[in-house]
N, C-alpha and C positions, 0 to 999 in steps of 0.2 A: 606409774603416772601417765596418762598419756596428756599430751600438750600439744595444744596449737601454736604453732609459733606467732610471736607476737607482730602487727601489722595494723596497717590503715583498716585491711579487709581481713577478717578473720573466722574460722568456723565457728558458727553459733557455740556459746556455752552449754546451750542444752542439746547439742548434740550427741547421741547417747553410743558409746561403745560395748559390745557385747564381748563377755571374755569367756573364753572355752577351754577346757584341758585341752593340751595338745593331740591332734587327730580325733577327738571327741565332738558330737554334734548337738552334747546336751548345755545349755547355758549355764553357767556357773555364776553371773553376775554382769550387772549392767551398769557403766561407769559413765560418768558425766565429765565431759573433756576438762581438763586443767585442776581436778581434785584428785587428790592423793587417796588410795585403799592399800589394805594390805592383804599379802597373799602370801600363800604357804610356798616354799620353794619348788622349783619346776619351771615346765614349759608350758607357755600359753599360747593361743591363738586370738587374735584380737579381731572383729570387723567392725569398720567406722560407719554409722549409716549415715554418711554424707553422700554427693552424687559426683561421679558414681561410688558405688562403696568401695572401700578400701579394705582388702585382707592384709592383715600381717600375720606371718607363720611364726612359730618357734620363738617366742620374746621368754628370753630368761630370766627367771626371778631368782635372785641370790640372799643367802641369809644377810642380814644387817645391813644390805644397800638399797638405794632409792633406785630404782629401774626407770627411765625416762623413755618415752618413744614420742619421737619429734614428726609432727605431722607438717604437708608442704601447705602453705598458704594458698587458699583459694584466689580463683579470678571470680569476676562476675562476667555474667553473659545477658545480654539484654535482647529478647528477642520480638520484633514488633511489624504485625501483620495488619493489612490496610481491610481484610475482612475475614469475619470469624472461619473457622475449619479447622482440621485435621493436623496436627504436629508432633513429631515427636523428637529426641534430638539421642545419638547413638552416639557410644564412645568406640573410637577406634584402636581397636586393640590386635596384637599379632594373630589372634585368632578370628578376626573379620569383625564385624559390627556389632555392639551390644547395646540394646536397648537400655537406656537409664533413666527415660523420663516421657512422658506424654503429656504436651500443654492443653490445658483445659478448651475444649471445640470455642465456648462463647470468648474467650481472652483474646483481645487483640493486643496485648502487650505481657509480657512475662520477666521477671528478672530471676535469675538463679546463680549460684554460687556453686560453681564446678571446681575440682582439682584441676589443677595444669593438665595439658595433654590436648588430642586432638579430636574432635568431633565433629559428627555433621546433624545438619537439623533439617529433616523433611518436612515438608508441609504441603495441602492443597487444600482450595477454597472449599466449603460446604455448598456450595452454588454450582460445583465440577464433579462430576463421577467419572470421569475418565482416567487412567493411570497417565495418561502424558499431560495432566493438566499438574501432576505432581513436580514440585519445585523441591531443589535440596541446594543446599550450600556448607560448605567446608569450615570451619571456623577452631584455630589455635587459641587454647587458654593459657594465660599465663598467670603468676602468682602476682595478687595486688595489681593488676590491670584489668578495666575494664574494658568489654569488646559490645558491640550492637551491630548487629545483623537485621534487614529488614526485608519483606517479602511483598 
């Protein structure tokens, strides 16, 4: 069972979890969080389709036991922009920045559920075409906490 920890803010019950045999790219099953499913004994790789995607490798399923994988509670990021434009959210990883989400150009406000971690939000108004008009802000997301940034 892949379990989202209970709190005021939790991953959506409909968040899919892809199950693959360890080391394989072939999808065996797609689970819904907090629902039990039976699997043959062995090792499996999981990919939870949240923001950012969470990959958990080598989960061992043993005979006649319930294997539970606990997921961290997300936080909320509210991005408010004065004008329409182009914005993206990047996760700060040890390998560098990784694009995880593009905000709709017509949206002036967007609310996202993100796993705890460090992120960078990059924004540019649709009325500016120069790279020098691009602004970025760093933000740290904590479990169960709402964070708001404005451009």
